[in-house]
N, C-alpha and C positions, 0 to 999 in steps of 0.2 A: 568544394572543389578538390579534385584528386591532387595528391601531393606532387605527382609528376608534372601536372599542368602548372601548379603553383610555382614549382622550381623553374619551369620554362619562363613564366611571366616575370619572376624576380630576376632571372638571368638576363632576359631581354631588357628589362628596366635598367638594370645595372649597366649594360652595354650602352644603352641610349644616354644615360646620365654621364657615363665616362666619355663618350664621344662628344657630348655637348660641352663638357668641361674642357676637353682638348681643343675643340673648335673655338671656345671663348678665349682660351690661352693664346691660340694662334692668331686670332683677330687682334688681341691686344698687342702681341709681339710684332705683327706686321702692319699695324696702323701707321700710316704715313700721312700727316695732315697736309692739306693744300696750303701753300704758303704764298701770301699776297701782300704787297706793300703799296702804299700811296707814295707817289713821287711828285711833290709840289713843283710848280714852274720855277719858283724862286730858289730851288735847291740845285738846279741844273749846273750852275757855275761851280757849285761846291762839289757835286758828284763827278762832273766832267770839267776839270779846271782848264778849259781852253775855249777857243772860239767855236760855238756850236754851229756855225755856218759850214764847218767841215774843211776849212782852209788848212788847218793843221792836221797832219795824219793822226789817226786815232792811236796808233801804237806809240806816239811820242807823248801822249798825255798821261802824266802821273803813273809811270809804268811800275809793274812789279818786276824788279830786276831778275829774280830767280824763277819766274813763272814762264813756262812755255806751253804752247798749244800745238803738239805734234800733228794732230789731225789736220788743222787748217794749214799749217806750214807744209805738210806733205802734199795736200791737195792744191797747194799754191793759190789758195784763196786769199791768203794774206802774205805779206813779206816775211822772209825767213827770220828777220830780227823782231818780229811782232811780239809785243807784250800787252797783256790785258790792262786796260785802265781800271781804276778802282770801281767806277760806276758800272762799267760793263760786267766786271767780275761779280759784283753783288746782284745786280738785277737779272743777270743771266742765270742765276741759281734759284730765283724765285719762279713759282708757277705763273705768276701774273704780276704786272705792275700797272698801276692806275695813274694816269697823268691828271694831276690836280692843279688847276681846275679851269673849266670854262663856265662862265656865268652868262647872264643875260644883259644885253646892251640897250641903250635908248633907241637906236635906230634900226637894229636888226635883231632877230631872235637870239642868236648866239654872239657873245663877245669873243669871237675867234679871230684874233688879230694876226698881223704878219709875224710877230714873235712866236705865237702858238704854232703857226704853220711851219715855221723854221724848226721849232722844237720837234714837231711830229715827224718831219722828214729825217731829222737827225736820229731820233730815238727808234725809228722804224728799222734801223740796222740790227737792233738787239733781237727782236722776234725773228728776223731773217736768219740769224746765226745760231740761235738757241731755241729751246723748246718753250720758252716763256711766252706769254701773251701780253699784249698791251691794250688797255681799255681807257676810256675817257670818263672822267668824273664831271658831272654837271651839277653845280651847287649854287645855292643862294638862299636868301630869306624869302618869306612870303611877299614882302614888298617888291622884291626884285623879280620873282617868278610869276606871280599872279597875272600881271598884264599880258603875259604871253600864253597863258593856258586857261584863263577864265572863260573866254568865248570859244565855242566849239569849233568855229571856222579857224580862228587863230591857233587853237590847240593843234589841229591837224597840220597846219602850215609849219608850226614849230617842230612837230615830230618828223615831218618830211625833211626839214633842215638838219635835224639830228641824224636822220638816216643817210643823207647825202654826205655828211661829215664822216660818219663811220666808214662808208664805202670808199671815199676819196683817199683816206689815210690807212685803209686796210686794218682798222681797229677791230678787236675781238668783241667789244660790247660797250654798253653804257652803264654808268653807275650814277644813280640819282641821290643827291645829298641835299634834301630840302630841310633846312633847320630853322623852324619847324612849323607845320600848320598850326595856327593858333586857336581855331574854333571849329565847330562842326561843319560850317560852310566850307572852310578852307580844306578840311579833311576830305570832304566829298570831291572837291576839285583835284586834290592830290590823288585820290583814288581814280578819277577819270583819266588823269595824266598817266598813271601807271598802267591802266588798261590799254591806252593807245600805244604806249611804249612796248608793252607786251606783244600786241598784235604786230607791231613793226619788227621787233627782234625775231619773233617766230617766223615771219615771212622772209627775213633776210639771213637767217642762220646766225644771228648775233646773240650775245648774252645780255641779260638784264639783272642788275643788282641794285640794292636799295639800302641806304644807311638808316638804322633805326636805333632808338633809345628805349630802354626799359621804362623810363619815367616820362616819356613823351609819346604816349600811345596813339595809334592811328586806327582807322576803320578796320574791323576784323578781316574783311575780305582781302585787303591790300597785301597781307602777309603771305597769301597763297599764290600771288602773281609772279614775283621775281624768281629768277633761277637761283639767286643767292641772296640771303639776308645778312647784311653786315651789322652785327650787334656791337654797338659802341659801348663796351663795358668799362667806361671811364667817365670822368666828370660827374661822379656821383657825390652826394653829400658827405662831408667829412674827409676821410683819407682818400677819397675819390676813385680808387681802383684797387681795392683789396682782393685777395683770393676769395674771401667769404662773400663779398658783394658780387664778384664775378660769377661764382657758383649759383648764387640766388637768382641773378639775372638770367642765366642760361635756363635754369629749370623753370622759372616763372614764365618766360616767353614760350618755351616748348609746351608747357601745360596749358597756359591761358589761351594761346592761339593755335594749338595743335601744329606747330611748325615742325616738319620732319628734321631730324638732326643733320641729315646730309645736305640741308639747304643753308645751314648756319655757318658763317665765318665769325669766329670770336675775335673781337678787337682788343689789341694790346697797345697801351700807351708808351711811347718812348719819350716821356717827359714827366715832370713832377709839378705838384702844386702845393702852395701854402694855404691851408684852410683858414677861412675867416667867416665865422658864423654871422657877423654883422654886415657882410657885403651882400648885395642883392644876388650876386653870382656865386657866393660862398667862398670865393678865393680872392686873394689880393696880389699874388705873384705866381709866375710859372717859370720853369727853366727846363731846357732840354736835358735829356739824360747825359749827353756829352758834357754840358756845362756843370751838371751835378758831380759827375766823376772827376772832372778837371778841378773843381773848386774844393771838394770835400773828400775825395778818395774813399767812398764807402766800400765795405766788404761785399762779397757776392750774396750774403744772406741778409743784407740791410735793405730796408724799404723806406728809410727816413734819414735825411742828412740836411743840416742847415735849415731845418724847419720844413723842408720839402718832402712830400709824400710821393713816392714813385715806385716802380717795379724794378728790382734788381734781378740778376741772373737766376737766383734760386726761385723767386716768385714767378718769373716768366716760365721756368721749367714746370712749376706746379700748375700753372694755367694751361700749359700744353697738355698736362695730364688730365685736366678737366675736359679738354677737347677730345682726348683719346677715350676717356671713360664714358663719355656721352656719344661717342662716334660721330662727332661733328665733322662737317666738311673740312674744316681747318681753321686757320687764323689769318687775320690781317693786321698790319702794322700802321699806326699813325705816329710818325712817319719816318722813313728810312734815313733822312738827312739829320735826324736828331740823335743817331747812334754815335758811339765812339768806336773807332776802328782799331782797338787794342785788344788785349786779352780779356778786357771787361765787356766786350761787345755783346749786345743782346741779339743782334742778327746772327751771330755765330751760334748762339744757343739754339735759335730757331732752325737754322739750316742744318745743324747737326742732329736734330731730333727726328726719329728716335735714334738713340745711340748711346 
């Protein structure tokens, strides 16, 4: 090859590699993970310390004295003395919060009672005011779920009930947390359920997510169906949610089931466990992160206190780096009410990332 052509090729190759390097650097710098949290029904009184019926004005609930929202005040959407409640402030900064949980009842497909309906109407104010979305988690064991999805006719009725609920409360989507199908027959029923939910959400413009565990594997096809896979990278053997275990879980699931990284939300635990190898469940006690900080005051680089294994701020940041390095969709929290709202807050680490 002539030297001139060789020089051109080398120059072009250098430019390509240089631009690839810059692009990779920019992608890393601009990565902003999707941030999702579960909000259990039993946390509402804690997050919104007032009557959720709405009888007490929202701006009177647990106010931030020095926080103002000029936009809403200027537009006169809210009173001039409006102050954000703690729950609104937090949830309004997440991309999505998932109401946990609606299960299955004895007499009707969904155990969606008057309290749930009241909660939905109350929480619907947040998506109306912020960019955040609100979804519904449907959870249960095989014993609770199977009667409503085993038969094809009953399965269709159940999915129609879910569809009606999503529409009535203007919810963004449904999250299925079936823990866990126990055998091949149940895994086939689980797959059929996900297929029907996928058809329904596609037709109605809703989203479908599914909670999965690295150690409770399902039928291979099922991982391709939801819009989002919620990888529960916790409750593992031993220290239950280490950085190393999380990295292995992410890479194993991506390689084993060819899950695109943009479909994965990485689960972060806001609680700790005491490991007990003699227990059938491997643990003998658990505590929320709030309780661990309150009782033991661990440093930001600590992941163990009082015998509890948990994730402190430094480890949460390292796990966010796992999400960034693998270009995952983002992270989800189980669950927001377990945080401590001080300088040690894990939510603050997540909401400030990257930064």
